[in-house]
BALOBA-1460 file (C-alpha; in Angstrom, 3 decimals):
// residues 172
<rec num="1" residu="x" x="-1.015" y="3.223" z="18.965"/>
<rec num="2" residu="x" x="-0.494" y="4.250" z="22.023"/>
<rec num="3" residu="x" x="-4.075" y="3.712" z="23.945"/>
<rec num="4" residu="x" x="-4.731" y="1.233" z="26.282"/>
<rec num="5" residu="x" x="-7.491" y="-0.682" z="23.650"/>
<rec num="6" residu="x" x="-4.802" y="-0.726" z="20.767"/>
<rec num="7" residu="x" x="-1.910" y="-2.259" z="23.462"/>
<rec num="8" residu="x" x="-4.528" y="-4.896" z="23.874"/>
<rec num="9" residu="x" x="-5.190" y="-5.417" z="20.258"/>
<rec num="10" residu="x" x="-1.635" y="-5.717" z="19.550"/>
<rec num="11" residu="x" x="-0.967" y="-8.349" z="22.463"/>
<rec num="12" residu="x" x="-3.943" y="-10.141" z="21.065"/>
<rec num="13" residu="x" x="-2.363" y="-10.638" z="17.443"/>
<rec num="14" residu="x" x="0.928" y="-10.788" z="18.801"/>
<rec num="15" residu="x" x="-0.421" y="-14.164" z="20.652"/>
<rec num="16" residu="x" x="-2.706" y="-15.272" z="17.349"/>
<rec num="17" residu="x" x="0.865" y="-14.928" z="15.401"/>
<rec num="18" residu="x" x="2.836" y="-16.917" z="17.684"/>
<rec num="19" residu="x" x="0.433" y="-19.707" z="17.752"/>
<rec num="20" residu="x" x="-0.092" y="-19.826" z="14.244"/>
<rec num="21" residu="x" x="0.924" y="-23.078" z="12.686"/>
<rec num="22" residu="x" x="2.818" y="-21.187" z="9.543"/>
<rec num="23" residu="x" x="4.619" y="-18.909" z="11.900"/>
<rec num="24" residu="x" x="5.789" y="-21.809" z="14.209"/>
<rec num="25" residu="x" x="7.186" y="-24.218" z="11.530"/>
<rec num="26" residu="x" x="8.599" y="-21.444" z="9.412"/>
<rec num="27" residu="x" x="12.445" y="-21.195" z="9.618"/>
<rec num="28" residu="x" x="12.801" y="-18.182" z="8.130"/>
<rec num="29" residu="x" x="10.901" y="-14.976" z="8.545"/>
<rec num="30" residu="x" x="10.778" y="-11.678" z="6.640"/>
<rec num="31" residu="x" x="9.456" y="-8.477" z="8.389"/>
<rec num="32" residu="x" x="9.777" y="-4.905" z="8.130"/>
<rec num="33" residu="x" x="11.493" y="-3.165" z="11.220"/>
<rec num="34" residu="x" x="8.219" y="-0.826" z="12.178"/>
<rec num="35" residu="x" x="7.786" y="2.907" z="12.384"/>
<rec num="36" residu="x" x="6.224" y="4.942" z="14.653"/>
<rec num="37" residu="x" x="2.367" y="4.591" z="13.716"/>
<rec num="38" residu="x" x="3.140" y="0.902" z="13.050"/>
<rec num="39" residu="x" x="2.362" y="-2.485" z="15.137"/>
<rec num="40" residu="x" x="5.767" y="-2.769" z="16.844"/>
<rec num="41" residu="x" x="7.915" y="-5.343" z="15.148"/>
<rec num="42" residu="x" x="10.582" y="-5.718" z="17.700"/>
<rec num="43" residu="x" x="8.223" y="-8.015" z="19.829"/>
<rec num="44" residu="x" x="7.901" y="-10.576" z="17.227"/>
<rec num="45" residu="x" x="11.613" y="-10.359" z="16.075"/>
<rec num="46" residu="x" x="12.446" y="-11.020" z="19.767"/>
<rec num="47" residu="x" x="10.057" y="-14.339" z="20.001"/>
<rec num="48" residu="x" x="11.788" y="-15.390" z="16.298"/>
<rec num="49" residu="x" x="15.105" y="-15.280" z="18.460"/>
<rec num="50" residu="x" x="13.654" y="-17.169" z="20.990"/>
<rec num="51" residu="x" x="12.224" y="-19.690" z="18.823"/>
<rec num="52" residu="x" x="15.800" y="-19.670" z="16.651"/>
<rec num="53" residu="x" x="14.311" y="-18.628" z="13.467"/>
<rec num="54" residu="x" x="16.348" y="-16.476" z="11.032"/>
<rec num="55" residu="x" x="15.078" y="-13.175" z="10.642"/>
<rec num="56" residu="x" x="15.063" y="-11.099" z="7.320"/>
<rec num="57" residu="x" x="14.739" y="-7.387" z="6.694"/>
<rec num="58" residu="x" x="14.057" y="-5.335" z="3.284"/>
<rec num="59" residu="x" x="16.851" y="-3.178" z="1.883"/>
<rec num="60" residu="x" x="14.935" y="-1.461" z="-0.849"/>
<rec num="61" residu="x" x="16.606" y="0.218" z="-3.939"/>
<rec num="62" residu="x" x="15.538" y="3.271" z="-6.454"/>
<rec num="63" residu="x" x="14.303" y="0.811" z="-9.038"/>
<rec num="64" residu="x" x="11.392" y="0.113" z="-6.654"/>
<rec num="65" residu="x" x="12.941" y="-3.343" z="-5.681"/>
<rec num="66" residu="x" x="14.067" y="-4.754" z="-2.435"/>
<rec num="67" residu="x" x="16.101" y="-7.802" z="-1.249"/>
<rec num="68" residu="x" x="15.740" y="-9.594" z="2.534"/>
<rec num="69" residu="x" x="18.994" y="-9.037" z="4.308"/>
<rec num="70" residu="x" x="19.950" y="-11.800" z="7.801"/>
<rec num="71" residu="x" x="19.164" y="-9.528" z="10.461"/>
<rec num="72" residu="x" x="20.462" y="-10.374" z="14.135"/>
<rec num="73" residu="x" x="21.273" y="-7.957" z="16.762"/>
<rec num="74" residu="x" x="24.610" y="-6.797" z="15.789"/>
<rec num="75" residu="x" x="23.224" y="-5.491" z="12.041"/>
<rec num="76" residu="x" x="24.228" y="-2.194" z="11.436"/>
<rec num="77" residu="x" x="21.284" y="0.087" z="10.199"/>
<rec num="78" residu="x" x="20.598" y="3.033" z="8.085"/>
<rec num="79" residu="x" x="17.982" y="4.694" z="7.465"/>
<rec num="80" residu="x" x="16.146" y="4.747" z="3.818"/>
<rec num="81" residu="x" x="14.985" y="7.837" z="1.863"/>
<rec num="82" residu="x" x="11.581" y="6.587" z="3.471"/>
<rec num="83" residu="x" x="13.102" y="6.693" z="7.084"/>
<rec num="84" residu="x" x="12.917" y="3.338" z="7.142"/>
<rec num="85" residu="x" x="16.102" y="1.832" z="9.180"/>
<rec num="86" residu="x" x="17.439" y="-0.805" z="6.348"/>
<rec num="87" residu="x" x="20.678" y="-2.957" z="6.626"/>
<rec num="88" residu="x" x="23.785" y="-1.110" z="5.513"/>
<rec num="89" residu="x" x="25.602" y="-4.178" z="4.062"/>
<rec num="90" residu="x" x="23.483" y="-6.345" z="2.098"/>
<rec num="91" residu="x" x="25.918" y="-8.353" z="-0.488"/>
<rec num="92" residu="x" x="25.686" y="-11.152" z="2.025"/>
<rec num="93" residu="x" x="23.238" y="-12.904" z="4.245"/>
<rec num="94" residu="x" x="20.077" y="-12.637" z="1.144"/>
<rec num="95" residu="x" x="17.389" y="-14.987" z="1.472"/>
<rec num="96" residu="x" x="14.760" y="-14.512" z="-1.208"/>
<rec num="97" residu="x" x="12.549" y="-15.157" z="-0.099"/>
<rec num="98" residu="x" x="12.267" y="-16.273" z="3.425"/>
<rec num="99" residu="x" x="9.751" y="-19.037" z="4.323"/>
<rec num="100" residu="x" x="7.358" y="-16.732" z="5.695"/>
<rec num="101" residu="x" x="6.308" y="-12.845" z="5.054"/>
<rec num="102" residu="x" x="4.690" y="-10.645" z="7.644"/>
<rec num="103" residu="x" x="3.807" y="-8.105" z="5.129"/>
<rec num="104" residu="x" x="3.026" y="-4.378" z="6.537"/>
<rec num="105" residu="x" x="-0.120" y="-2.040" z="4.998"/>
<rec num="106" residu="x" x="-2.325" y="0.741" z="6.217"/>
<rec num="107" residu="x" x="-5.569" y="-1.430" z="5.995"/>
<rec num="108" residu="x" x="-6.888" y="-5.241" z="4.793"/>
<rec num="109" residu="x" x="-10.074" y="-6.654" z="4.130"/>
<rec num="110" residu="x" x="-11.881" y="-9.959" z="4.328"/>
<rec num="111" residu="x" x="-11.118" y="-10.680" z="0.934"/>
<rec num="112" residu="x" x="-7.417" y="-10.812" z="1.558"/>
<rec num="113" residu="x" x="-6.328" y="-7.158" z="-0.262"/>
<rec num="114" residu="x" x="-4.145" y="-4.904" z="1.262"/>
<rec num="115" residu="x" x="-3.456" y="-1.507" z="0.898"/>
<rec num="116" residu="x" x="0.007" y="-0.772" z="1.135"/>
<rec num="117" residu="x" x="2.199" y="2.144" z="1.569"/>
<rec num="118" residu="x" x="1.748" y="3.419" z="-2.400"/>
<rec num="119" residu="x" x="5.558" y="2.593" z="-3.656"/>
<rec num="120" residu="x" x="4.614" y="-0.904" z="-4.769"/>
<rec num="121" residu="x" x="7.713" y="-2.865" z="-3.138"/>
<rec num="122" residu="x" x="6.207" y="-5.702" z="-1.610"/>
<rec num="123" residu="x" x="3.678" y="-6.460" z="-4.685"/>
<rec num="124" residu="x" x="6.513" y="-6.253" z="-6.953"/>
<rec num="125" residu="x" x="8.682" y="-8.555" z="-4.580"/>
<rec num="126" residu="x" x="5.774" y="-11.417" z="-4.072"/>
<rec num="127" residu="x" x="5.623" y="-11.284" z="-8.040"/>
<rec num="128" residu="x" x="8.982" y="-12.253" z="-8.229"/>
<rec num="129" residu="x" x="9.297" y="-14.798" z="-5.329"/>
<rec num="130" residu="x" x="5.750" y="-16.366" z="-3.965"/>
<rec num="131" residu="x" x="6.161" y="-17.148" z="-0.501"/>
<rec num="132" residu="x" x="3.530" y="-17.372" z="2.478"/>
<rec num="133" residu="x" x="1.991" y="-14.067" z="3.754"/>
<rec num="134" residu="x" x="0.558" y="-13.219" z="7.194"/>
<rec num="135" residu="x" x="-0.597" y="-9.721" z="8.019"/>
<rec num="136" residu="x" x="-1.557" y="-8.075" z="11.145"/>
<rec num="137" residu="x" x="-4.799" y="-6.105" z="11.489"/>
<rec num="138" residu="x" x="-6.204" y="-3.504" z="14.166"/>
<rec num="139" residu="x" x="-10.164" y="-3.689" z="14.341"/>
<rec num="140" residu="x" x="-9.609" y="-0.131" z="12.719"/>
<rec num="141" residu="x" x="-7.447" y="-1.686" z="9.962"/>
<rec num="142" residu="x" x="-9.731" y="-3.967" z="8.928"/>
<rec num="143" residu="x" x="-12.846" y="-3.760" z="6.632"/>
<rec num="144" residu="x" x="-15.149" y="-6.242" z="5.382"/>
<rec num="145" residu="x" x="-15.245" y="-4.875" z="1.717"/>
<rec num="146" residu="x" x="-12.584" y="-3.448" z="-0.093"/>
<rec num="147" residu="x" x="-12.965" y="0.244" z="-0.249"/>
<rec num="148" residu="x" x="-9.889" y="1.391" z="-1.763"/>
<rec num="149" residu="x" x="-8.932" y="0.538" z="-5.728"/>
<rec num="150" residu="x" x="-7.286" y="-3.058" z="-6.462"/>
<rec num="151" residu="x" x="-5.024" y="-2.693" z="-8.695"/>
<rec num="152" residu="x" x="-3.719" y="-5.925" z="-11.406"/>
<rec num="153" residu="x" x="-0.344" y="-5.748" z="-9.843"/>
<rec num="154" residu="x" x="-1.800" y="-5.745" z="-6.176"/>
<rec num="155" residu="x" x="-1.156" y="-8.768" z="-4.318"/>
<rec num="156" residu="x" x="-3.467" y="-10.305" z="-1.742"/>
<rec num="157" residu="x" x="-2.314" y="-11.694" z="1.521"/>
<rec num="158" residu="x" x="-2.814" y="-15.146" z="2.656"/>
<rec num="159" residu="x" x="-3.703" y="-14.762" z="5.934"/>
<rec num="160" residu="x" x="-5.124" y="-11.944" z="7.704"/>
<rec num="161" residu="x" x="-4.361" y="-12.064" z="11.634"/>
<rec num="162" residu="x" x="-7.418" y="-9.812" z="12.579"/>
<rec num="163" residu="x" x="-7.724" y="-8.457" z="16.525"/>
<rec num="164" residu="x" x="-10.385" y="-10.670" z="18.148"/>
<rec num="165" residu="x" x="-12.025" y="-7.669" z="19.206"/>
<rec num="166" residu="x" x="-13.013" y="-7.156" z="15.679"/>
<rec num="167" residu="x" x="-13.704" y="-10.490" z="14.981"/>
<rec num="168" residu="x" x="-16.240" y="-10.487" z="18.073"/>
<rec num="169" residu="x" x="-17.841" y="-7.225" z="16.957"/>
<rec num="170" residu="x" x="-18.315" y="-8.896" z="13.220"/>
<rec num="171" residu="x" x="-20.603" y="-11.982" z="15.138"/>
<rec num="172" residu="x" x="-22.721" y="-9.773" z="16.822"/>
């Protein structure tokens, strides 16, 4: 994530996302607060604030469920058992589901499959609250075929935005 190539790809993904019609028209965005080895989400969150969109972040529970809580610059956060920053207070400002979810993952495939982090939070959530989904994929995260097992509970992503470096390499 720190290399010049990775940063160029990340900037390209931001640009494509910000130009995407689904992103532009969604009044509310569900997004995670990124961790060290993930595409940084704060530039996306800041863009949402500039566009006067409501931003919602997940609060997870021990039964593998989650809900989305309104996030502002004043939201008090705490660290989950997985090391993810989540809202401390979650009784108010709930939005299930936000109009558009930016779904994280480890890998994605051309047929819109996603390899998540293993706990199934997003798959369970999307089964209960269907909404539009977008994922962002660096070239090293994107596969033509799906090399991992896909289970019946796995939810495909509506749209995967891939770095143009990968898209250009696939054309040649």
